[in-house]
Gaussian input, Z-matrix of N, CA and C with variables (Angstrom, degrees):
# hf/3-21g

backbone

0 1
 N
 C     1     B1
 C     2     B2     1     A1
 N     3     B3     2     A2     1     D1
 C     4     B4     3     A3     2     D2
 C     5     B5     4     A4     3     D3
 N     6     B6     5     A5     4     D4
 C     7     B7     6     A6     5     D5
 C     8     B8     7     A7     6     D6
 N     9     B9     8     A8     7     D7
 C    10    B10     9     A9     8     D8
 C    11    B11    10    A10     9     D9
 N    12    B12    11    A11    10    D10
 C    13    B13    12    A12    11    D11
 C    14    B14    13    A13    12    D12
 N    15    B15    14    A14    13    D13
 C    16    B16    15    A15    14    D14
 C    17    B17    16    A16    15    D15
 N    18    B18    17    A17    16    D16
 C    19    B19    18    A18    17    D17
 C    20    B20    19    A19    18    D18
 N    21    B21    20    A20    19    D19
 C    22    B22    21    A21    20    D20
 C    23    B23    22    A22    21    D21
 N    24    B24    23    A23    22    D22
 C    25    B25    24    A24    23    D23
 C    26    B26    25    A25    24    D24
 N    27    B27    26    A26    25    D25
 C    28    B28    27    A27    26    D26
 C    29    B29    28    A28    27    D27
 N    30    B30    29    A29    28    D28
 C    31    B31    30    A30    29    D29
 C    32    B32    31    A31    30    D30
 N    33    B33    32    A32    31    D31
 C    34    B34    33    A33    32    D32
 C    35    B35    34    A34    33    D33
 N    36    B36    35    A35    34    D34
 C    37    B37    36    A36    35    D35
 C    38    B38    37    A37    36    D36
 N    39    B39    38    A38    37    D37
 C    40    B40    39    A39    38    D38
 C    41    B41    40    A40    39    D39
 N    42    B42    41    A41    40    D40
 C    43    B43    42    A42    41    D41
 C    44    B44    43    A43    42    D42
 N    45    B45    44    A44    43    D43
 C    46    B46    45    A45    44    D44
 C    47    B47    46    A46    45    D45
 N    48    B48    47    A47    46    D46
 C    49    B49    48    A48    47    D47
 C    50    B50    49    A49    48    D48
 N    51    B51    50    A50    49    D49
 C    52    B52    51    A51    50    D50
 C    53    B53    52    A52    51    D51
 N    54    B54    53    A53    52    D52
 C    55    B55    54    A54    53    D53
 C    56    B56    55    A55    54    D54
 N    57    B57    56    A56    55    D55
 C    58    B58    57    A57    56    D56
 C    59    B59    58    A58    57    D57
 N    60    B60    59    A59    58    D58
 C    61    B61    60    A60    59    D59
 C    62    B62    61    A61    60    D60
 N    63    B63    62    A62    61    D61
 C    64    B64    63    A63    62    D62
 C    65    B65    64    A64    63    D63
 N    66    B66    65    A65    64    D64
 C    67    B67    66    A66    65    D65
 C    68    B68    67    A67    66    D66
 N    69    B69    68    A68    67    D67
 C    70    B70    69    A69    68    D68
 C    71    B71    70    A70    69    D69
 N    72    B72    71    A71    70    D70
 C    73    B73    72    A72    71    D71
 C    74    B74    73    A73    72    D72
 N    75    B75    74    A74    73    D73
 C    76    B76    75    A75    74    D74
 C    77    B77    76    A76    75    D75
 N    78    B78    77    A77    76    D76
 C    79    B79    78    A78    77    D77
 C    80    B80    79    A79    78    D78
 N    81    B81    80    A80    79    D79
 C    82    B82    81    A81    80    D80
 C    83    B83    82    A82    81    D81
 N    84    B84    83    A83    82    D82
 C    85    B85    84    A84    83    D83
 C    86    B86    85    A85    84    D84
 N    87    B87    86    A86    85    D85
 C    88    B88    87    A87    86    D86
 C    89    B89    88    A88    87    D87
 N    90    B90    89    A89    88    D88
 C    91    B91    90    A90    89    D89
 C    92    B92    91    A91    90    D90
 N    93    B93    92    A92    91    D91
 C    94    B94    93    A93    92    D92
 C    95    B95    94    A94    93    D93
 N    96    B96    95    A95    94    D94
 C    97    B97    96    A96    95    D95
 C    98    B98    97    A97    96    D96
 N    99    B99    98    A98    97    D97
 C   100   B100    99    A99    98    D98
 C   101   B101   100   A100    99    D99
 N   102   B102   101   A101   100   D100
 C   103   B103   102   A102   101   D101
 C   104   B104   103   A103   102   D102
 N   105   B105   104   A104   103   D103
 C   106   B106   105   A105   104   D104
 C   107   B107   106   A106   105   D105
 N   108   B108   107   A107   106   D106
 C   109   B109   108   A108   107   D107
 C   110   B110   109   A109   108   D108
 N   111   B111   110   A110   109   D109
 C   112   B112   111   A111   110   D110
 C   113   B113   112   A112   111   D111
 N   114   B114   113   A113   112   D112
 C   115   B115   114   A114   113   D113
 C   116   B116   115   A115   114   D114
 N   117   B117   116   A116   115   D115
 C   118   B118   117   A117   116   D116
 C   119   B119   118   A118   117   D117
 N   120   B120   119   A119   118   D118
 C   121   B121   120   A120   119   D119
 C   122   B122   121   A121   120   D120
 N   123   B123   122   A122   121   D121
 C   124   B124   123   A123   122   D122
 C   125   B125   124   A124   123   D123
 N   126   B126   125   A125   124   D124
 C   127   B127   126   A126   125   D125
 C   128   B128   127   A127   126   D126
 N   129   B129   128   A128   127   D127
 C   130   B130   129   A129   128   D128
 C   131   B131   130   A130   129   D129
 N   132   B132   131   A131   130   D130
 C   133   B133   132   A132   131   D131
 C   134   B134   133   A133   132   D132
 N   135   B135   134   A134   133   D133
 C   136   B136   135   A135   134   D134
 C   137   B137   136   A136   135   D135
 N   138   B138   137   A137   136   D136
 C   139   B139   138   A138   137   D137
 C   140   B140   139   A139   138   D138
 N   141   B141   140   A140   139   D139
 C   142   B142   141   A141   140   D140
 C   143   B143   142   A142   141   D141
 N   144   B144   143   A143   142   D142
 C   145   B145   144   A144   143   D143
 C   146   B146   145   A145   144   D144
 N   147   B147   146   A146   145   D145
 C   148   B148   147   A147   146   D146
 C   149   B149   148   A148   147   D147
 N   150   B150   149   A149   148   D148
 C   151   B151   150   A150   149   D149
 C   152   B152   151   A151   150   D150
 N   153   B153   152   A152   151   D151
 C   154   B154   153   A153   152   D152
 C   155   B155   154   A154   153   D153
 N   156   B156   155   A155   154   D154
 C   157   B157   156   A156   155   D155
 C   158   B158   157   A157   156   D156
 N   159   B159   158   A158   157   D157
 C   160   B160   159   A159   158   D158
 C   161   B161   160   A160   159   D159
 N   162   B162   161   A161   160   D160
 C   163   B163   162   A162   161   D161
 C   164   B164   163   A163   162   D162
 N   165   B165   164   A164   163   D163
 C   166   B166   165   A165   164   D164
 C   167   B167   166   A166   165   D165
 N   168   B168   167   A167   166   D166
 C   169   B169   168   A168   167   D167
 C   170   B170   169   A169   168   D168
 N   171   B171   170   A170   169   D169
 C   172   B172   171   A171   170   D170
 C   173   B173   172   A172   171   D171
 N   174   B174   173   A173   172   D172
 C   175   B175   174   A174   173   D173
 C   176   B176   175   A175   174   D174
 N   177   B177   176   A176   175   D175
 C   178   B178   177   A177   176   D176
 C   179   B179   178   A178   177   D177
 N   180   B180   179   A179   178   D178
 C   181   B181   180   A180   179   D179
 C   182   B182   181   A181   180   D180
 N   183   B183   182   A182   181   D181
 C   184   B184   183   A183   182   D182
 C   185   B185   184   A184   183   D183
 N   186   B186   185   A185   184   D184
 C   187   B187   186   A186   185   D185
 C   188   B188   187   A187   186   D186
 N   189   B189   188   A188   187   D187
 C   190   B190   189   A189   188   D188
 C   191   B191   190   A190   189   D189
 N   192   B192   191   A191   190   D190
 C   193   B193   192   A192   191   D191
 C   194   B194   193   A193   192   D192
 N   195   B195   194   A194   193   D193
 C   196   B196   195   A195   194   D194
 C   197   B197   196   A196   195   D195
 N   198   B198   197   A197   196   D196
 C   199   B199   198   A198   197   D197
 C   200   B200   199   A199   198   D198
 N   201   B201   200   A200   199   D199
 C   202   B202   201   A201   200   D200
 C   203   B203   202   A202   201   D201
 N   204   B204   203   A203   202   D202
 C   205   B205   204   A204   203   D203
 C   206   B206   205   A205   204   D204
 N   207   B207   206   A206   205   D205
 C   208   B208   207   A207   206   D206
 C   209   B209   208   A208   207   D207
 N   210   B210   209   A209   208   D208
 C   211   B211   210   A210   209   D209
 C   212   B212   211   A211   210   D210
 N   213   B213   212   A212   211   D211
 C   214   B214   213   A213   212   D212
 C   215   B215   214   A214   213   D213
 N   216   B216   215   A215   214   D214
 C   217   B217   216   A216   215   D215
 C   218   B218   217   A217   216   D216
 N   219   B219   218   A218   217   D217
 C   220   B220   219   A219   218   D218
 C   221   B221   220   A220   219   D219
 N   222   B222   221   A221   220   D220
 C   223   B223   222   A222   221   D221
 C   224   B224   223   A223   222   D222
 N   225   B225   224   A224   223   D223
 C   226   B226   225   A225   224   D224
 C   227   B227   226   A226   225   D225
 N   228   B228   227   A227   226   D226
 C   229   B229   228   A228   227   D227
 C   230   B230   229   A229   228   D228
 N   231   B231   230   A230   229   D229
 C   232   B232   231   A231   230   D230
 C   233   B233   232   A232   231   D231
 N   234   B234   233   A233   232   D232
 C   235   B235   234   A234   233   D233
 C   236   B236   235   A235   234   D234
 N   237   B237   236   A236   235   D235
 C   238   B238   237   A237   236   D236
 C   239   B239   238   A238   237   D237
 N   240   B240   239   A239   238   D238
 C   241   B241   240   A240   239   D239
 C   242   B242   241   A241   240   D240
 N   243   B243   242   A242   241   D241
 C   244   B244   243   A243   242   D242
 C   245   B245   244   A244   243   D243
 N   246   B246   245   A245   244   D244
 C   247   B247   246   A246   245   D245
 C   248   B248   247   A247   246   D246
 N   249   B249   248   A248   247   D247
 C   250   B250   249   A249   248   D248
 C   251   B251   250   A250   249   D249

   B1=1.3676
   B2=1.5630
   B3=1.3289
   B4=1.5505
   B5=1.4976
   B6=1.2723
   B7=1.4799
   B8=1.4690
   B9=1.3513
   B10=1.5078
   B11=1.4517
   B12=1.1955
   B13=1.4985
   B14=1.5148
   B15=1.4295
   B16=1.3820
   B17=1.5244
   B18=1.2293
   B19=1.5261
   B20=1.5263
   B21=1.3313
   B22=1.4783
   B23=1.5039
   B24=1.3362
   B25=1.5057
   B26=1.5231
   B27=1.3170
   B28=1.4083
   B29=1.5610
   B30=1.2288
   B31=1.4393
   B32=1.5368
   B33=1.3365
   B34=1.3463
   B35=1.5530
   B36=1.3567
   B37=1.4553
   B38=1.5095
   B39=1.3584
   B40=1.5047
   B41=1.4726
   B42=1.3238
   B43=1.5121
   B44=1.4808
   B45=1.3424
   B46=1.3796
   B47=1.5208
   B48=1.2751
   B49=1.4912
   B50=1.5149
   B51=1.2567
   B52=1.4530
   B53=1.6432
   B54=1.2467
   B55=1.4673
   B56=1.6190
   B57=1.2385
   B58=1.5619
   B59=1.5430
   B60=1.3099
   B61=1.4612
   B62=1.4680
   B63=1.3921
   B64=1.5199
   B65=1.4900
   B66=1.3838
   B67=1.4574
   B68=1.5449
   B69=1.2695
   B70=1.5454
   B71=1.6464
   B72=1.3172
   B73=1.4370
   B74=1.6804
   B75=1.2827
   B76=1.4439
   B77=1.4240
   B78=1.3145
   B79=1.4838
   B80=1.5266
   B81=1.2371
   B82=1.3882
   B83=1.5247
   B84=1.4147
   B85=1.4146
   B86=1.6088
   B87=1.3628
   B88=1.4638
   B89=1.4994
   B90=1.2953
   B91=1.4392
   B92=1.5132
   B93=1.3328
   B94=1.4541
   B95=1.6160
   B96=1.2716
   B97=1.3800
   B98=1.4390
   B99=1.2920
   B100=1.4662
   B101=1.6659
   B102=1.2432
   B103=1.5965
   B104=1.6610
   B105=1.2786
   B106=1.5035
   B107=1.5593
   B108=1.3196
   B109=1.5091
   B110=1.6050
   B111=1.3635
   B112=1.5131
   B113=1.4920
   B114=1.2808
   B115=1.4010
   B116=1.5383
   B117=1.2959
   B118=1.5066
   B119=1.5280
   B120=1.3227
   B121=1.4548
   B122=1.5458
   B123=1.2534
   B124=1.5815
   B125=1.5178
   B126=1.2024
   B127=1.4716
   B128=1.5645
   B129=1.3018
   B130=1.4924
   B131=1.5897
   B132=1.2582
   B133=1.5183
   B134=1.5187
   B135=1.3466
   B136=1.5191
   B137=1.5270
   B138=1.3009
   B139=1.3838
   B140=1.5025
   B141=1.4057
   B142=1.4527
   B143=1.5052
   B144=1.3830
   B145=1.3146
   B146=1.6100
   B147=1.3391
   B148=1.4840
   B149=1.5898
   B150=1.3249
   B151=1.5069
   B152=1.5392
   B153=1.3153
   B154=1.4314
   B155=1.6170
   B156=1.2624
   B157=1.4367
   B158=1.5276
   B159=1.2967
   B160=1.4965
   B161=1.5814
   B162=1.4055
   B163=1.4503
   B164=1.5791
   B165=1.3905
   B166=1.5067
   B167=1.4895
   B168=1.3257
   B169=1.4886
   B170=1.4910
   B171=1.2356
   B172=1.4535
   B173=1.5340
   B174=1.3007
   B175=1.3765
   B176=1.6509
   B177=1.3108
   B178=1.4770
   B179=1.4860
   B180=1.4097
   B181=1.4212
   B182=1.5090
   B183=1.2833
   B184=1.4663
   B185=1.4901
   B186=1.3409
   B187=1.4798
   B188=1.5293
   B189=1.3948
   B190=1.4371
   B191=1.5196
   B192=1.2868
   B193=1.4445
   B194=1.5121
   B195=1.4125
   B196=1.4902
   B197=1.5264
   B198=1.2681
   B199=1.5160
   B200=1.4943
   B201=1.3163
   B202=1.4772
   B203=1.5506
   B204=1.3877
   B205=1.5004
   B206=1.5231
   B207=1.2978
   B208=1.4158
   B209=1.5860
   B210=1.3708
   B211=1.4686
   B212=1.4556
   B213=1.4056
   B214=1.3813
   B215=1.5119
   B216=1.3234
   B217=1.5313
   B218=1.5594
   B219=1.3069
   B220=1.4302
   B221=1.5479
   B222=1.4686
   B223=1.5047
   B224=1.4795
   B225=1.2544
   B226=1.4368
   B227=1.4202
   B228=1.3446
   B229=1.4099
   B230=1.5827
   B231=1.3365
   B232=1.5319
   B233=1.4514
   B234=1.3661
   B235=1.5051
   B236=1.4485
   B237=1.3113
   B238=1.4325
   B239=1.5441
   B240=1.4580
   B241=1.4159
   B242=1.4632
   B243=1.4321
   B244=1.4553
   B245=1.4941
   B246=1.4058
   B247=1.4119
   B248=1.4367
   B249=1.2850
   B250=1.4525
   B251=1.4775
   A1=108.10
   A2=109.79
   A3=120.05
   A4=115.12
   A5=116.56
   A6=118.29
   A7=105.57
   A8=118.93
   A9=117.83
   A10=111.10
   A11=123.82
   A12=121.00
   A13=113.08
   A14=118.45
   A15=116.82
   A16=109.90
   A17=118.68
   A18=122.12
   A19=112.97
   A20=115.93
   A21=118.98
   A22=115.28
   A23=117.20
   A24=119.07
   A25=109.08
   A26=119.88
   A27=118.51
   A28=111.70
   A29=118.92
   A30=128.03
   A31=111.30
   A32=126.05
   A33=124.88
   A34=112.86
   A35=116.63
   A36=118.55
   A37=116.90
   A38=114.52
   A39=115.42
   A40=116.49
   A41=113.14
   A42=117.20
   A43=109.95
   A44=120.29
   A45=123.98
   A46=118.27
   A47=115.66
   A48=119.73
   A49=109.54
   A50=122.65
   A51=124.28
   A52=104.57
   A53=120.04
   A54=125.26
   A55=104.92
   A56=117.00
   A57=120.18
   A58=111.77
   A59=115.67
   A60=118.27
   A61=109.37
   A62=115.23
   A63=119.93
   A64=114.00
   A65=112.10
   A66=115.81
   A67=114.72
   A68=112.45
   A69=123.07
   A70=112.71
   A71=109.04
   A72=110.21
   A73=106.00
   A74=111.98
   A75=121.00
   A76=114.50
   A77=117.36
   A78=124.32
   A79=104.76
   A80=117.72
   A81=124.58
   A82=107.10
   A83=117.76
   A84=120.48
   A85=109.09
   A86=115.14
   A87=116.61
   A88=113.98
   A89=121.53
   A90=120.37
   A91=114.09
   A92=115.11
   A93=121.60
   A94=108.13
   A95=121.36
   A96=126.26
   A97=118.69
   A98=117.54
   A99=124.64
   A100=109.12
   A101=113.53
   A102=115.26
   A103=106.88
   A104=114.91
   A105=111.25
   A106=108.33
   A107=119.43
   A108=121.81
   A109=106.70
   A110=117.08
   A111=112.23
   A112=117.96
   A113=118.61
   A114=121.64
   A115=119.30
   A116=113.78
   A117=119.61
   A118=116.10
   A119=114.57
   A120=115.30
   A121=107.56
   A122=112.62
   A123=115.94
   A124=114.50
   A125=116.93
   A126=126.63
   A127=106.04
   A128=113.28
   A129=118.30
   A130=111.56
   A131=115.45
   A132=116.32
   A133=112.26
   A134=116.87
   A135=118.75
   A136=107.80
   A137=126.86
   A138=123.72
   A139=119.01
   A140=113.75
   A141=116.54
   A142=108.80
   A143=121.44
   A144=124.31
   A145=113.97
   A146=113.13
   A147=115.97
   A148=107.58
   A149=112.77
   A150=117.35
   A151=114.10
   A152=114.70
   A153=118.76
   A154=108.00
   A155=115.04
   A156=119.11
   A157=115.80
   A158=115.81
   A159=119.75
   A160=111.82
   A161=113.66
   A162=119.50
   A163=111.37
   A164=113.42
   A165=116.88
   A166=110.16
   A167=115.63
   A168=117.41
   A169=112.93
   A170=117.63
   A171=120.99
   A172=111.47
   A173=116.49
   A174=118.29
   A175=113.35
   A176=115.27
   A177=122.68
   A178=122.32
   A179=111.84
   A180=116.59
   A181=113.84
   A182=124.88
   A183=124.86
   A184=114.33
   A185=118.08
   A186=119.92
   A187=113.17
   A188=118.96
   A189=119.68
   A190=112.58
   A191=120.11
   A192=126.24
   A193=109.58
   A194=110.87
   A195=118.25
   A196=109.31
   A197=110.62
   A198=116.49
   A199=110.34
   A200=115.23
   A201=120.92
   A202=114.89
   A203=113.07
   A204=116.26
   A205=110.10
   A206=114.52
   A207=124.55
   A208=107.90
   A209=112.99
   A210=111.62
   A211=114.41
   A212=117.17
   A213=121.60
   A214=114.26
   A215=115.63
   A216=122.11
   A217=104.78
   A218=122.86
   A219=122.02
   A220=116.97
   A221=105.89
   A222=113.41
   A223=108.41
   A224=124.09
   A225=122.25
   A226=115.23
   A227=116.88
   A228=121.91
   A229=109.68
   A230=116.14
   A231=118.53
   A232=112.18
   A233=116.11
   A234=117.74
   A235=108.70
   A236=118.29
   A237=119.05
   A238=110.53
   A239=115.82
   A240=119.27
   A241=111.81
   A242=115.72
   A243=113.83
   A244=113.37
   A245=118.30
   A246=122.78
   A247=115.39
   A248=118.75
   A249=123.47
   A250=112.83
   D1=136.06
   D2=-177.60
   D3=-125.32
   D4=143.36
   D5=171.94
   D6=-76.29
   D7=163.20
   D8=177.46
   D9=-64.56
   D10=-37.21
   D11=178.25
   D12=-61.00
   D13=-29.26
   D14=-176.69
   D15=-76.69
   D16=-15.94
   D17=175.53
   D18=-109.29
   D19=20.72
   D20=171.58
   D21=77.45
   D22=18.88
   D23=175.50
   D24=-96.23
   D25=100.56
   D26=-174.73
   D27=-126.70
   D28=-5.15
   D29=175.10
   D30=-60.94
   D31=144.76
   D32=175.57
   D33=-55.69
   D34=132.25
   D35=178.91
   D36=68.67
   D37=6.16
   D38=171.85
   D39=-72.24
   D40=-13.23
   D41=-176.12
   D42=-98.96
   D43=23.44
   D44=177.84
   D45=-52.19
   D46=-41.57
   D47=177.41
   D48=-69.83
   D49=-39.79
   D50=-176.22
   D51=-69.12
   D52=-33.88
   D53=-178.75
   D54=-59.64
   D55=-25.84
   D56=-174.05
   D57=-81.65
   D58=-14.43
   D59=-177.83
   D60=-96.77
   D61=157.23
   D62=-176.59
   D63=-55.14
   D64=-42.61
   D65=-174.42
   D66=-102.10
   D67=12.53
   D68=178.65
   D69=51.41
   D70=41.90
   D71=179.75
   D72=-133.05
   D73=165.05
   D74=176.14
   D75=-100.41
   D76=139.56
   D77=175.20
   D78=-93.76
   D79=122.29
   D80=-177.34
   D81=-83.08
   D82=130.15
   D83=-177.53
   D84=-68.59
   D85=128.99
   D86=173.22
   D87=-55.36
   D88=145.42
   D89=178.10
   D90=-55.57
   D91=-29.56
   D92=178.17
   D93=-57.70
   D94=-38.33
   D95=178.15
   D96=-87.09
   D97=6.30
   D98=-169.66
   D99=-56.30
   D100=-39.08
   D101=-169.78
   D102=-76.70
   D103=-7.49
   D104=-179.70
   D105=-77.36
   D106=-2.60
   D107=-172.22
   D108=-111.84
   D109=1.39
   D110=-178.51
   D111=-69.38
   D112=-23.62
   D113=175.94
   D114=-76.73
   D115=-40.11
   D116=178.66
   D117=-98.93
   D118=-6.09
   D119=179.75
   D120=111.04
   D121=153.36
   D122=178.07
   D123=-92.72
   D124=158.81
   D125=-178.01
   D126=95.40
   D127=174.39
   D128=-174.46
   D129=-62.19
   D130=-29.72
   D131=-175.31
   D132=-119.22
   D133=9.56
   D134=174.31
   D135=82.34
   D136=13.07
   D137=-175.07
   D138=-70.20
   D139=-13.45
   D140=178.96
   D141=-112.80
   D142=119.83
   D143=-174.79
   D144=-75.18
   D145=-27.34
   D146=-176.20
   D147=-131.34
   D148=158.13
   D149=175.06
   D150=-56.01
   D151=-37.23
   D152=-176.89
   D153=-61.64
   D154=-43.60
   D155=172.05
   D156=-50.95
   D157=-43.54
   D158=176.58
   D159=-65.17
   D160=-45.86
   D161=175.51
   D162=-55.30
   D163=-43.28
   D164=-179.34
   D165=-64.18
   D166=-36.86
   D167=179.95
   D168=-64.43
   D169=-47.35
   D170=178.51
   D171=-70.23
   D172=-36.08
   D173=-179.11
   D174=-67.28
   D175=-20.36
   D176=179.46
   D177=-109.26
   D178=-14.59
   D179=-164.43
   D180=-128.57
   D181=7.99
   D182=174.42
   D183=-69.89
   D184=142.03
   D185=-173.24
   D186=-57.10
   D187=-32.55
   D188=-178.37
   D189=-73.20
   D190=-1.81
   D191=-176.45
   D192=106.34
   D193=170.12
   D194=-176.06
   D195=-58.87
   D196=150.37
   D197=-179.19
   D198=-82.80
   D199=-22.56
   D200=174.40
   D201=71.90
   D202=32.52
   D203=176.73
   D204=-74.03
   D205=141.25
   D206=173.52
   D207=-74.31
   D208=162.23
   D209=179.46
   D210=-64.94
   D211=-28.54
   D212=173.17
   D213=-64.03
   D214=-44.01
   D215=179.78
   D216=-66.16
   D217=-44.36
   D218=176.83
   D219=-52.47
   D220=-47.36
   D221=177.17
   D222=-64.12
   D223=-45.43
   D224=177.07
   D225=-54.41
   D226=-41.65
   D227=-177.97
   D228=-66.81
   D229=-39.52
   D230=174.35
   D231=-61.02
   D232=-41.00
   D233=-177.35
   D234=-70.27
   D235=-35.25
   D236=179.76
   D237=-61.44
   D238=-46.87
   D239=-178.20
   D240=-62.36
   D241=-32.42
   D242=-178.99
   D243=-76.97
   D244=-10.31
   D245=174.66
   D246=-80.61
   D247=-15.82
   D248=-176.99
   D249=-77.31

């Protein structure tokens, strides 16, 4: 379970889904269940159409600072997730 800030959601009202849960946190989908989100979009509210969009979000928005992944590393990560 993660707070909105832990997953890079810091814009006003971006935590609307978390506010609906008893502990105001998000449950991260296990990688095993990744493909259940391909139709409606990735992330808790479907805001990302492609896996690369999710990777870019985490690469740029984690509280500890940008991950600094290169384009090749991001593509490798997407391909890895697709193989699960």
